[in-house]
A tleap script that builds the chain and sets N, CA, C and O, in Angstrom:
source leaprc.protein.ff14SB
mol = sequence {
  NVAL ALA LEU GLN ILE VAL ASN THR LEU ALA
  GLY GLY ASN ASN GLY PRO ASN PHE HIE PHE
  ALA ASN VAL THR VAL THR SER GLY GLY GLY
  ASN VAL ILE SER ASP ASN SER SER GLY LEU
  VAL ASN GLY VAL ASN ASN ASP ARG ILE GLY
  VAL ASP PRO LEU VAL ALA SER PHE ASP GLU
  TYR GLY GLY LEU ALA GLY PRO VAL VAL GLY
  LEU LEU PRO GLY SER PRO ALA ILE ASP ASN
  GLY VAL PRO THR ALA GLU LEU THR ASP GLY
  ARG GLY PHE PRO ARG SER VAL ASP GLY ASN
  CYS ASP LEU VAL ALA ALA PRO ASP SER GLY
  ALA PHE GLU TYR ASN ALA GLY ARG GLY LEU
  HIE PHE ASP GLY GLY THR ASP ARG VAL GLU
  LEU THR PRO CASN
}
set mol.1.N position { 70.779 -1.776 19.456 }
set mol.1.CA position { 71.340 -0.557 19.982 }
set mol.1.C position { 70.225 0.480 20.062 }
set mol.1.O position { 69.419 0.601 19.140 }
set mol.2.N position { 70.179 1.226 21.163 }
set mol.2.CA position { 69.170 2.268 21.357 }
set mol.2.C position { 69.827 3.642 21.340 }
set mol.2.O position { 70.909 3.834 21.893 }
set mol.3.N position { 69.166 4.580 20.705 }
set mol.3.CA position { 69.620 5.964 20.654 }
set mol.3.C position { 68.504 6.836 21.209 }
set mol.3.O position { 67.420 6.904 20.629 }
set mol.4.N position { 68.763 7.507 22.337 }
set mol.4.CA position { 67.762 8.411 22.893 }
set mol.4.C position { 68.107 9.833 22.484 }
set mol.4.O position { 69.244 10.278 22.639 }
set mol.5.N position { 67.106 10.545 21.955 }
set mol.5.CA position { 67.317 11.934 21.560 }
set mol.5.C position { 66.453 12.834 22.440 }
set mol.5.O position { 65.315 12.499 22.767 }
set mol.6.N position { 67.018 13.981 22.816 }
set mol.6.CA position { 66.342 14.953 23.672 }
set mol.6.C position { 66.564 16.341 23.075 }
set mol.6.O position { 67.694 16.699 22.741 }
set mol.7.N position { 65.489 17.125 22.938 }
set mol.7.CA position { 65.579 18.500 22.430 }
set mol.7.C position { 66.335 18.571 21.102 }
set mol.7.O position { 67.091 19.512 20.857 }
set mol.8.N position { 66.126 17.580 20.262 }
set mol.8.CA position { 66.820 17.489 18.982 }
set mol.8.C position { 65.971 18.099 17.874 }
set mol.8.O position { 64.752 17.925 17.849 }
set mol.9.N position { 66.613 18.806 16.971 }
set mol.9.CA position { 65.941 19.346 15.798 }
set mol.9.C position { 66.580 18.697 14.574 }
set mol.9.O position { 67.795 18.771 14.394 }
set mol.10.N position { 65.764 18.062 13.733 }
set mol.10.CA position { 66.267 17.449 12.502 }
set mol.10.C position { 65.307 17.790 11.378 }
set mol.10.O position { 64.122 17.465 11.447 }
set mol.11.N position { 65.810 18.437 10.352 }
set mol.11.CA position { 64.961 18.801 9.225 }
set mol.11.C position { 65.770 19.417 8.112 }
set mol.11.O position { 66.903 19.851 8.317 }
set mol.12.N position { 65.184 19.454 6.933 }
set mol.12.CA position { 65.840 20.065 5.792 }
set mol.12.C position { 66.934 19.210 5.194 }
set mol.12.O position { 67.768 19.713 4.441 }
set mol.13.N position { 66.948 17.935 5.511 }
set mol.13.CA position { 67.978 17.045 4.974 }
set mol.13.C position { 67.538 16.469 3.631 }
set mol.13.O position { 66.346 16.434 3.328 }
set mol.14.N position { 68.491 16.022 2.833 }
set mol.14.CA position { 68.192 15.343 1.578 }
set mol.14.C position { 68.047 13.858 1.873 }
set mol.14.O position { 69.031 13.119 1.861 }
set mol.15.N position { 66.846 13.429 2.131 }
set mol.15.CA position { 66.601 12.037 2.494 }
set mol.15.C position { 66.106 11.956 3.918 }
set mol.15.O position { 65.823 12.984 4.533 }
set mol.16.N position { 65.996 10.753 4.455 }
set mol.16.CA position { 65.474 10.587 5.817 }
set mol.16.C position { 66.380 11.248 6.858 }
set mol.16.O position { 67.602 11.264 6.707 }
set mol.17.N position { 65.771 11.794 7.916 }
set mol.17.CA position { 66.555 12.375 9.004 }
set mol.17.C position { 67.264 11.299 9.809 }
set mol.17.O position { 68.383 11.504 10.279 }
set mol.18.N position { 66.615 10.154 9.968 }
set mol.18.CA position { 67.179 9.053 10.751 }
set mol.18.C position { 67.200 7.795 9.902 }
set mol.18.O position { 66.149 7.300 9.493 }
set mol.19.N position { 68.383 7.278 9.636 }
set mol.19.CA position { 68.518 6.046 8.869 }
set mol.19.C position { 69.705 5.274 9.443 }
set mol.19.O position { 70.838 5.423 8.986 }
set mol.20.N position { 69.427 4.457 10.440 }
set mol.20.CA position { 70.464 3.672 11.096 }
set mol.20.C position { 70.107 2.198 10.993 }
set mol.20.O position { 68.938 1.836 11.125 }
set mol.21.N position { 71.076 1.360 10.764 }
set mol.21.CA position { 70.841 -0.084 10.771 }
set mol.21.C position { 70.901 -0.585 12.213 }
set mol.21.O position { 71.842 -0.276 12.944 }
set mol.22.N position { 69.919 -1.340 12.607 }
set mol.22.CA position { 69.881 -1.971 13.934 }
set mol.22.C position { 69.912 -0.975 15.089 }
set mol.22.O position { 70.496 -1.262 16.134 }
set mol.23.N position { 69.291 0.195 14.913 }
set mol.23.CA position { 69.227 1.202 15.964 }
set mol.23.C position { 67.763 1.554 16.217 }
set mol.23.O position { 67.008 1.813 15.279 }
set mol.24.N position { 67.374 1.561 17.476 }
set mol.24.CA position { 66.037 1.975 17.870 }
set mol.24.C position { 66.138 3.379 18.462 }
set mol.24.O position { 66.888 3.602 19.412 }
set mol.25.N position { 65.387 4.320 17.903 }
set mol.25.CA position { 65.387 5.700 18.392 }
set mol.25.C position { 64.273 5.846 19.422 }
set mol.25.O position { 63.121 5.507 19.154 }
set mol.26.N position { 64.630 6.358 20.616 }
set mol.26.CA position { 63.644 6.651 21.654 }
set mol.26.C position { 63.715 8.134 21.991 }
set mol.26.O position { 64.705 8.809 21.708 }
set mol.27.N position { 62.644 8.623 22.599 }
set mol.27.CA position { 62.557 10.050 22.890 }
set mol.27.C position { 62.737 10.347 24.369 }
set mol.27.O position { 62.161 9.691 25.236 }
set mol.28.N position { 63.563 11.369 24.628 }
set mol.28.CA position { 63.646 11.940 25.961 }
set mol.28.C position { 62.806 13.204 26.038 }
set mol.28.O position { 62.754 13.860 27.078 }
set mol.29.N position { 62.134 13.551 24.911 }
set mol.29.CA position { 61.225 14.691 24.859 }
set mol.29.C position { 61.796 15.900 24.161 }
set mol.29.O position { 63.011 16.064 24.048 }
set mol.30.N position { 60.878 16.759 23.685 }
set mol.30.CA position { 61.237 18.053 23.131 }
set mol.30.C position { 61.875 18.036 21.763 }
set mol.30.O position { 62.625 18.955 21.436 }
set mol.31.N position { 61.609 17.025 20.944 }
set mol.31.CA position { 62.234 16.913 19.634 }
set mol.31.C position { 61.342 17.492 18.538 }
set mol.31.O position { 60.115 17.428 18.626 }
set mol.32.N position { 61.971 18.058 17.502 }
set mol.32.CA position { 61.259 18.531 16.320 }
set mol.32.C position { 61.917 17.848 15.124 }
set mol.32.O position { 63.078 18.112 14.810 }
set mol.33.N position { 61.171 16.972 14.463 }
set mol.33.CA position { 61.689 16.170 13.355 }
set mol.33.C position { 60.778 16.387 12.150 }
set mol.33.O position { 59.561 16.238 12.263 }
set mol.34.N position { 61.346 16.735 11.005 }
set mol.34.CA position { 60.523 17.094 9.847 }
set mol.34.C position { 59.890 15.902 9.138 }
set mol.34.O position { 58.950 16.085 8.364 }
set mol.35.N position { 60.378 14.691 9.379 }
set mol.35.CA position { 59.761 13.526 8.739 }
set mol.35.C position { 59.452 12.464 9.792 }
set mol.35.O position { 59.675 12.676 10.984 }
set mol.36.N position { 58.943 11.333 9.346 }
set mol.36.CA position { 58.555 10.259 10.273 }
set mol.36.C position { 59.594 9.150 10.364 }
set mol.36.O position { 59.280 8.066 10.855 }
set mol.37.N position { 60.824 9.386 9.907 }
set mol.37.CA position { 61.839 8.340 9.864 }
set mol.37.C position { 62.351 7.927 11.231 }
set mol.37.O position { 62.975 6.873 11.354 }
set mol.38.N position { 62.107 8.728 12.265 }
set mol.38.CA position { 62.621 8.400 13.599 }
set mol.38.C position { 61.788 7.342 14.292 }
set mol.38.O position { 62.275 6.666 15.199 }
set mol.39.N position { 60.539 7.186 13.880 }
set mol.39.CA position { 59.636 6.263 14.565 }
set mol.39.C position { 58.965 6.893 15.773 }
set mol.39.O position { 58.151 6.241 16.428 }
set mol.40.N position { 59.285 8.146 16.088 }
set mol.40.CA position { 58.652 8.832 17.207 }
set mol.40.C position { 57.254 9.276 16.795 }
set mol.40.O position { 56.944 9.347 15.606 }
set mol.41.N position { 56.415 9.572 17.779 }
set mol.41.CA position { 55.015 9.909 17.524 }
set mol.41.C position { 54.775 11.389 17.812 }
set mol.41.O position { 55.158 11.898 18.865 }
set mol.42.N position { 54.137 12.071 16.862 }
set mol.42.CA position { 53.821 13.480 17.034 }
set mol.42.C position { 52.918 13.679 18.252 }
set mol.42.O position { 51.909 12.990 18.406 }
set mol.43.N position { 53.293 14.635 19.119 }
set mol.43.CA position { 52.481 14.964 20.291 }
set mol.43.C position { 52.817 14.173 21.540 }
set mol.43.O position { 52.303 14.486 22.613 }
set mol.44.N position { 53.660 13.161 21.436 }
set mol.44.CA position { 54.051 12.369 22.602 }
set mol.44.C position { 55.412 12.872 23.093 }
set mol.44.O position { 56.312 13.101 22.284 }
set mol.45.N position { 55.569 13.045 24.393 }
set mol.45.CA position { 56.823 13.541 24.990 }
set mol.45.C position { 57.214 14.932 24.496 }
set mol.45.O position { 58.398 15.260 24.427 }
set mol.46.N position { 56.220 15.743 24.154 }
set mol.46.CA position { 56.480 17.081 23.635 }
set mol.46.C position { 57.243 17.039 22.310 }
set mol.46.O position { 57.942 17.993 21.970 }
set mol.47.N position { 57.113 15.937 21.560 }
set mol.47.CA position { 57.762 15.811 20.262 }
set mol.47.C position { 56.854 16.359 19.177 }
set mol.47.O position { 55.641 16.156 19.208 }
set mol.48.N position { 57.448 17.052 18.219 }
set mol.48.CA position { 56.733 17.563 17.039 }
set mol.48.C position { 57.322 16.815 15.846 }
set mol.48.O position { 58.445 17.094 15.428 }
set mol.49.N position { 56.568 15.871 15.301 }
set mol.49.CA position { 57.055 14.993 14.239 }
set mol.49.C position { 56.269 15.266 12.958 }
set mol.49.O position { 55.052 15.444 12.993 }
set mol.50.N position { 56.977 15.297 11.825 }
set mol.50.CA position { 56.335 15.533 10.540 }
set mol.50.C position { 55.943 16.981 10.320 }
set mol.50.O position { 54.978 17.258 9.607 }
set mol.51.N position { 56.675 17.907 10.920 }
set mol.51.CA position { 56.382 19.331 10.788 }
set mol.51.C position { 57.595 20.059 10.203 }
set mol.51.O position { 58.731 19.607 10.348 }
set mol.52.N position { 57.344 21.174 9.550 }
set mol.52.CA position { 58.413 22.016 9.047 }
set mol.52.C position { 59.037 22.735 10.243 }
set mol.52.O position { 58.332 23.471 10.933 }
set mol.53.N position { 60.331 22.551 10.516 }
set mol.53.CA position { 60.944 23.181 11.688 }
set mol.53.C position { 61.164 24.686 11.548 }
set mol.53.O position { 61.500 25.353 12.526 }
set mol.54.N position { 60.978 25.227 10.338 }
set mol.54.CA position { 61.176 26.660 10.084 }
set mol.54.C position { 62.543 27.115 10.589 }
set mol.54.O position { 62.650 27.872 11.554 }
set mol.55.N position { 63.575 26.638 9.915 }
set mol.55.CA position { 64.937 26.981 10.308 }
set mol.55.C position { 65.588 27.897 9.292 }
set mol.55.O position { 65.251 27.879 8.108 }
set mol.56.N position { 66.521 28.693 9.770 }
set mol.56.CA position { 67.328 29.577 8.943 }
set mol.56.C position { 68.572 28.812 8.489 }
set mol.56.O position { 68.686 27.606 8.711 }
set mol.57.N position { 69.476 29.508 7.867 }
set mol.57.CA position { 70.694 28.879 7.367 }
set mol.57.C position { 71.658 28.524 8.505 }
set mol.57.O position { 71.549 29.032 9.621 }
set mol.58.N position { 72.588 27.647 8.188 }
set mol.58.CA position { 73.661 27.255 9.094 }
set mol.58.C position { 74.660 28.398 9.101 }
set mol.58.O position { 75.290 28.679 8.081 }
set mol.59.N position { 74.813 29.072 10.265 }
set mol.59.CA position { 75.649 30.272 10.301 }
set mol.59.C position { 76.162 30.491 11.718 }
set mol.59.O position { 75.863 29.706 12.618 }
set mol.60.N position { 76.924 31.545 11.916 }
set mol.60.CA position { 77.539 31.851 13.208 }
set mol.60.C position { 76.535 32.387 14.231 }
set mol.60.O position { 76.520 31.885 15.355 }
set mol.61.N position { 75.707 33.362 13.914 }
set mol.61.CA position { 74.698 33.944 14.797 }
set mol.61.C position { 75.265 34.419 16.135 }
set mol.61.O position { 74.553 34.410 17.139 }
set mol.62.N position { 76.507 34.825 16.164 }
set mol.62.CA position { 77.113 35.303 17.399 }
set mol.62.C position { 77.572 34.148 18.268 }
set mol.62.O position { 77.384 32.982 17.922 }
set mol.63.N position { 78.165 34.478 19.382 }
set mol.63.CA position { 78.649 33.433 20.278 }
set mol.63.C position { 80.025 32.943 19.868 }
set mol.63.O position { 80.611 33.425 18.898 }
set mol.64.N position { 80.529 31.983 20.620 }
set mol.64.CA position { 81.895 31.517 20.418 }
set mol.64.C position { 81.999 30.078 19.932 }
set mol.64.O position { 83.084 29.639 19.552 }
set mol.65.N position { 80.911 29.341 19.934 }
set mol.65.CA position { 80.990 27.906 19.688 }
set mol.65.C position { 80.990 27.528 18.215 }
set mol.65.O position { 81.218 26.362 17.894 }
set mol.66.N position { 80.747 28.458 17.312 }
set mol.66.CA position { 80.725 28.130 15.898 }
set mol.66.C position { 79.328 28.135 15.326 }
set mol.66.O position { 78.377 28.510 16.011 }
set mol.67.N position { 79.188 27.720 14.069 }
set mol.67.CA position { 77.893 27.808 13.391 }
set mol.67.C position { 76.844 26.834 13.932 }
set mol.67.O position { 77.160 25.732 14.380 }
set mol.68.N position { 75.604 27.274 13.875 }
set mol.68.CA position { 74.435 26.465 14.250 }
set mol.68.C position { 73.327 26.781 13.249 }
set mol.68.O position { 73.448 27.716 12.458 }
set mol.69.N position { 72.260 26.009 13.285 }
set mol.69.CA position { 71.082 26.282 12.466 }
set mol.69.C position { 70.167 27.191 13.276 }
set mol.69.O position { 69.716 26.813 14.357 }
set mol.70.N position { 69.892 28.381 12.764 }
set mol.70.CA position { 69.035 29.328 13.462 }
set mol.70.C position { 67.566 28.979 13.307 }
set mol.70.O position { 67.187 28.222 12.413 }
set mol.71.N position { 66.738 29.537 14.187 }
set mol.71.CA position { 65.290 29.340 14.131 }
set mol.71.C position { 64.634 30.587 13.557 }
set mol.71.O position { 65.035 31.709 13.865 }
set mol.72.N position { 63.627 30.382 12.724 }
set mol.72.CA position { 62.865 31.491 12.169 }
set mol.72.C position { 61.674 31.795 13.073 }
set mol.72.O position { 61.244 30.922 13.828 }
set mol.73.N position { 61.132 33.008 13.015 }
set mol.73.CA position { 59.937 33.323 13.805 }
set mol.73.C position { 58.828 32.303 13.524 }
set mol.73.O position { 58.589 31.939 12.372 }
set mol.74.N position { 58.165 31.853 14.568 }
set mol.74.CA position { 57.082 30.887 14.424 }
set mol.74.C position { 57.528 29.437 14.367 }
set mol.74.O position { 56.693 28.546 14.212 }
set mol.75.N position { 58.820 29.179 14.489 }
set mol.75.CA position { 59.312 27.800 14.454 }
set mol.75.C position { 58.694 26.980 15.583 }
set mol.75.O position { 58.602 27.464 16.712 }
set mol.76.N position { 58.262 25.732 15.298 }
set mol.76.CA position { 57.723 24.881 16.361 }
set mol.76.C position { 58.780 24.468 17.381 }
set mol.76.O position { 58.448 23.898 18.421 }
set mol.77.N position { 60.052 24.751 17.094 }
set mol.77.CA position { 61.130 24.424 18.031 }
set mol.77.C position { 61.250 25.453 19.158 }
set mol.77.O position { 61.863 25.172 20.188 }
set mol.78.N position { 60.666 26.649 18.968 }
set mol.78.CA position { 60.774 27.704 19.979 }
set mol.78.C position { 59.990 27.318 21.226 }
set mol.78.O position { 58.794 27.036 21.155 }
set mol.79.N position { 60.668 27.306 22.364 }
set mol.79.CA position { 60.096 26.949 23.675 }
set mol.79.C position { 59.472 25.552 23.681 }
set mol.79.O position { 58.572 25.284 24.476 }
set mol.80.N position { 59.938 24.667 22.809 }
set mol.80.CA position { 59.394 23.309 22.715 }
set mol.80.C position { 60.192 22.291 23.521 }
set mol.80.O position { 59.703 21.187 23.757 }
set mol.81.N position { 61.388 22.627 23.942 }
set mol.81.CA position { 62.252 21.664 24.613 }
set mol.81.C position { 61.819 21.334 26.026 }
set mol.81.O position { 60.955 21.989 26.608 }
set mol.82.N position { 62.447 20.296 26.559 }
set mol.82.CA position { 62.218 19.900 27.943 }
set mol.82.C position { 63.437 20.319 28.765 }
set mol.82.O position { 64.547 20.361 28.235 }
set mol.83.N position { 63.251 20.629 30.044 }
set mol.83.CA position { 64.391 21.049 30.870 }
set mol.83.C position { 65.466 19.963 30.942 }
set mol.83.O position { 65.168 18.784 31.133 }
set mol.84.N position { 66.708 20.383 30.787 }
set mol.84.CA position { 67.865 19.500 30.914 }
set mol.84.C position { 68.929 20.233 31.717 }
set mol.84.O position { 68.706 21.348 32.189 }
set mol.85.N position { 70.069 19.611 31.865 }
set mol.85.CA position { 71.179 20.241 32.582 }
set mol.85.C position { 71.914 21.254 31.708 }
set mol.85.O position { 72.768 21.990 32.204 }
set mol.86.N position { 71.596 21.302 30.415 }
set mol.86.CA position { 72.251 22.242 29.504 }
set mol.86.C position { 71.754 23.661 29.780 }
set mol.86.O position { 70.573 23.951 29.587 }
set mol.87.N position { 72.630 24.532 30.224 }
set mol.87.CA position { 72.247 25.896 30.567 }
set mol.87.C position { 72.481 26.886 29.434 }
set mol.87.O position { 72.018 28.025 29.497 }
set mol.88.N position { 73.208 26.449 28.385 }
set mol.88.CA position { 73.481 27.329 27.260 }
set mol.88.C position { 73.206 26.595 25.949 }
set mol.88.O position { 73.202 25.365 25.899 }
set mol.89.N position { 72.976 27.371 24.892 }
set mol.89.CA position { 72.761 26.773 23.580 }
set mol.89.C position { 74.111 26.509 22.913 }
set mol.89.O position { 75.158 26.657 23.543 }
set mol.90.N position { 74.084 26.122 21.648 }
set mol.90.CA position { 75.306 25.785 20.935 }
set mol.90.C position { 76.246 26.951 20.707 }
set mol.90.O position { 77.386 26.753 20.289 }
set mol.91.N position { 75.785 28.165 20.974 }
set mol.91.CA position { 76.628 29.360 20.836 }
set mol.91.C position { 77.144 29.864 22.167 }
set mol.91.O position { 77.988 30.758 22.213 }
set mol.92.N position { 76.633 29.287 23.265 }
set mol.92.CA position { 77.024 29.746 24.593 }
set mol.92.C position { 76.042 30.723 25.201 }
set mol.92.O position { 76.296 31.238 26.289 }
set mol.93.N position { 74.912 31.003 24.529 }
set mol.93.CA position { 73.890 31.897 25.068 }
set mol.93.C position { 72.986 31.137 26.032 }
set mol.93.O position { 72.831 29.923 25.899 }
set mol.94.N position { 72.382 31.833 27.007 }
set mol.94.CA position { 71.535 31.161 28.008 }
set mol.94.C position { 70.347 30.438 27.386 }
set mol.94.O position { 69.747 30.909 26.419 }
set mol.95.N position { 70.023 29.281 27.963 }
set mol.95.CA position { 68.831 28.518 27.571 }
set mol.95.C position { 67.622 29.048 28.323 }
set mol.95.O position { 67.747 29.906 29.197 }
set mol.96.N position { 66.470 28.538 27.981 }
set mol.96.CA position { 65.193 28.860 28.623 }
set mol.96.C position { 64.843 30.336 28.543 }
set mol.96.O position { 64.468 30.951 29.541 }
set mol.97.N position { 64.967 30.896 27.350 }
set mol.97.CA position { 64.504 32.249 27.073 }
set mol.97.C position { 63.071 32.137 26.568 }
set mol.97.O position { 62.765 31.231 25.793 }
set mol.98.N position { 62.192 33.031 26.987 }
set mol.98.CA position { 60.801 32.994 26.543 }
set mol.98.C position { 60.714 33.517 25.118 }
set mol.98.O position { 60.318 34.660 24.892 }
set mol.99.N position { 61.082 32.685 24.168 }
set mol.99.CA position { 61.149 33.092 22.769 }
set mol.99.C position { 59.806 33.317 22.108 }
set mol.99.O position { 59.725 34.063 21.132 }
set mol.100.N position { 58.745 32.694 22.609 }
set mol.100.CA position { 57.429 32.887 21.985 }
set mol.100.C position { 56.549 33.855 22.774 }
set mol.100.O position { 55.366 34.004 22.466 }
set mol.101.N position { 57.107 34.508 23.780 }
set mol.101.CA position { 56.451 35.570 24.548 }
set mol.101.C position { 55.134 35.130 25.200 }
set mol.101.O position { 54.178 35.904 25.254 }
set mol.102.N position { 55.086 33.880 25.698 }
set mol.102.CA position { 53.885 33.408 26.394 }
set mol.102.C position { 54.054 33.483 27.914 }
set mol.102.O position { 53.238 32.949 28.665 }
set mol.103.N position { 55.124 34.155 28.357 }
set mol.103.CA position { 55.454 34.348 29.769 }
set mol.103.C position { 55.905 33.072 30.459 }
set mol.103.O position { 55.937 33.010 31.688 }
set mol.104.N position { 56.259 32.036 29.667 }
set mol.104.CA position { 56.820 30.798 30.203 }
set mol.104.C position { 58.126 30.539 29.465 }
set mol.104.O position { 58.123 30.277 28.263 }
set mol.105.N position { 59.229 30.610 30.176 }
set mol.105.CA position { 60.523 30.367 29.554 }
set mol.105.C position { 60.797 28.874 29.514 }
set mol.105.O position { 60.715 28.197 30.539 }
set mol.106.N position { 61.120 28.360 28.338 }
set mol.106.CA position { 61.456 26.951 28.159 }
set mol.106.C position { 62.589 26.874 27.141 }
set mol.106.O position { 62.712 27.751 26.286 }
set mol.107.N position { 63.411 25.841 27.223 }
set mol.107.CA position { 64.474 25.717 26.221 }
set mol.107.C position { 63.883 25.413 24.848 }
set mol.107.O position { 62.803 24.834 24.736 }
set mol.108.N position { 64.602 25.810 23.817 }
set mol.108.CA position { 64.194 25.497 22.452 }
set mol.108.C position { 64.759 24.142 22.053 }
set mol.108.O position { 65.755 23.685 22.614 }
set mol.109.N position { 64.122 23.507 21.087 }
set mol.109.CA position { 64.666 22.276 20.507 }
set mol.109.C position { 65.803 22.672 19.576 }
set mol.109.O position { 65.689 23.653 18.840 }
set mol.110.N position { 66.887 21.928 19.600 }
set mol.110.CA position { 68.034 22.213 18.742 }
set mol.110.C position { 69.112 22.987 19.466 }
set mol.110.O position { 69.053 23.170 20.682 }
set mol.111.N position { 70.095 23.440 18.713 }
set mol.111.CA position { 71.280 24.085 19.284 }
set mol.111.C position { 71.191 25.601 19.342 }
set mol.111.O position { 72.165 26.263 19.698 }
set mol.112.N position { 70.036 26.160 18.996 }
set mol.112.CA position { 69.889 27.612 18.893 }
set mol.112.C position { 68.735 28.055 19.785 }
set mol.112.O position { 67.606 27.598 19.608 }
set mol.113.N position { 69.006 28.932 20.734 }
set mol.113.CA position { 67.956 29.497 21.589 }
set mol.113.C position { 67.472 30.784 20.947 }
set mol.113.O position { 68.214 31.762 20.867 }
set mol.114.N position { 66.227 30.783 20.491 }
set mol.114.CA position { 65.652 31.918 19.775 }
set mol.114.C position { 65.653 33.166 20.647 }
set mol.114.O position { 65.267 33.117 21.814 }
set mol.115.N position { 66.094 34.292 20.071 }
set mol.115.CA position { 66.198 35.590 20.739 }
set mol.115.C position { 67.316 35.658 21.768 }
set mol.115.O position { 67.482 36.693 22.413 }
set mol.116.N position { 68.078 34.604 21.943 }
set mol.116.CA position { 69.179 34.646 22.911 }
set mol.116.C position { 70.198 35.690 22.485 }
set mol.116.O position { 70.644 35.705 21.338 }
set mol.117.N position { 70.558 36.552 23.405 }
set mol.117.CA position { 71.560 37.562 23.126 }
set mol.117.C position { 71.044 38.759 22.354 }
set mol.117.O position { 71.833 39.616 21.957 }
set mol.118.N position { 69.730 38.843 22.128 }
set mol.118.CA position { 69.163 39.967 21.396 }
set mol.118.C position { 68.223 40.739 22.300 }
set mol.118.O position { 67.640 40.180 23.229 }
set mol.119.N position { 68.082 41.994 22.031 }
set mol.119.CA position { 67.130 42.801 22.770 }
set mol.119.C position { 67.603 43.084 24.183 }
set mol.119.O position { 68.794 43.011 24.486 }
set mol.120.N position { 66.660 43.405 25.031 }
set mol.120.CA position { 66.955 43.725 26.423 }
set mol.120.C position { 66.562 42.565 27.310 }
set mol.120.O position { 65.557 41.897 27.067 }
set mol.121.N position { 67.343 42.332 28.325 }
set mol.121.CA position { 67.032 41.292 29.299 }
set mol.121.C position { 67.078 41.926 30.686 }
set mol.121.O position { 68.105 42.476 31.085 }
set mol.122.N position { 65.986 41.851 31.412 }
set mol.122.CA position { 65.921 42.401 32.757 }
set mol.122.C position { 65.828 41.254 33.749 }
set mol.122.O position { 64.917 40.429 33.676 }
set mol.123.N position { 66.773 41.208 34.673 }
set mol.123.CA position { 66.771 40.112 35.641 }
set mol.123.C position { 66.175 40.510 36.986 }
set mol.123.O position { 66.189 39.717 37.927 }
set mol.124.N position { 65.650 41.732 37.086 }
set mol.124.CA position { 65.019 42.166 38.325 }
set mol.124.C position { 65.990 42.723 39.335 }
set mol.124.O position { 65.585 43.085 40.439 }
set mol.125.N position { 67.251 42.801 38.993 }
set mol.125.CA position { 68.266 43.325 39.898 }
set mol.125.C position { 68.414 44.825 39.737 }
set mol.125.O position { 67.472 45.584 39.962 }
set mol.126.N position { 69.591 45.237 39.352 }
set mol.126.CA position { 69.878 46.659 39.223 }
set mol.126.C position { 69.824 47.111 37.762 }
set mol.126.O position { 70.619 47.949 37.336 }
set mol.127.N position { 68.885 46.552 37.003 }
set mol.127.CA position { 68.770 46.891 35.591 }
set mol.127.C position { 68.314 48.329 35.402 }
set mol.127.O position { 67.520 48.855 36.182 }
set mol.128.N position { 68.829 48.951 34.357 }
set mol.128.CA position { 68.361 50.278 34.001 }
set mol.128.C position { 68.714 50.548 32.549 }
set mol.128.O position { 69.640 49.954 31.997 }
set mol.129.N position { 67.970 51.441 31.949 }
set mol.129.CA position { 68.178 51.825 30.567 }
set mol.129.C position { 68.343 53.341 30.534 }
set mol.129.O position { 67.567 54.074 31.146 }
set mol.130.N position { 69.360 53.799 29.814 }
set mol.130.CA position { 69.547 55.231 29.632 }
set mol.130.C position { 69.373 55.540 28.164 }
set mol.130.O position { 69.983 54.888 27.317 }
set mol.131.N position { 68.549 56.524 27.849 }
set mol.131.CA position { 68.319 56.927 26.475 }
set mol.131.C position { 68.931 58.306 26.269 }
set mol.131.O position { 68.803 59.190 27.117 }
set mol.132.N position { 69.600 58.478 25.126 }
set mol.132.CA position { 70.192 59.768 24.803 }
set mol.132.C position { 69.250 60.510 23.843 }
set mol.132.O position { 68.409 59.885 23.196 }
set mol.133.N position { 69.388 61.832 23.751 }
set mol.133.CA position { 68.485 62.587 22.868 }
set mol.133.C position { 68.556 62.159 21.417 }
set mol.133.O position { 67.582 62.341 20.687 }
set mol.134.N position { 69.665 61.599 20.966 }
set mol.134.CA position { 69.795 61.200 19.560 }
set mol.134.C position { 69.308 59.793 19.369 }
set mol.134.O position { 69.336 59.276 18.252 }
savepdb mol mol.pdb
quit
């Protein structure tokens, strides 16, 4: 049996992240895995293997879909994903936000899009900001 993972984040578990009998894990790209149990190779297919994913606690973080694991500043999962048909993260916020401010928007690995729903977003249309004296 083959299991293909894409834009997956696995880390902080008690024991191996991947432990399946008779299952071969393959990469569709953009994965961040904290250990080497998946058999994937660090640096291939935009995968980051054997690295600390720098994740926050499992919590709501806004949105309607329920709790997800948040990303901390500097997480290797930020803008690490590969483009897919998924247009929103696990909370319903837009994917492909330029979370690392390198002027290239890419999806994040995992169910949480870093900075999604925070700050100001200008789409080049009729955006404007009004500031009050206070």
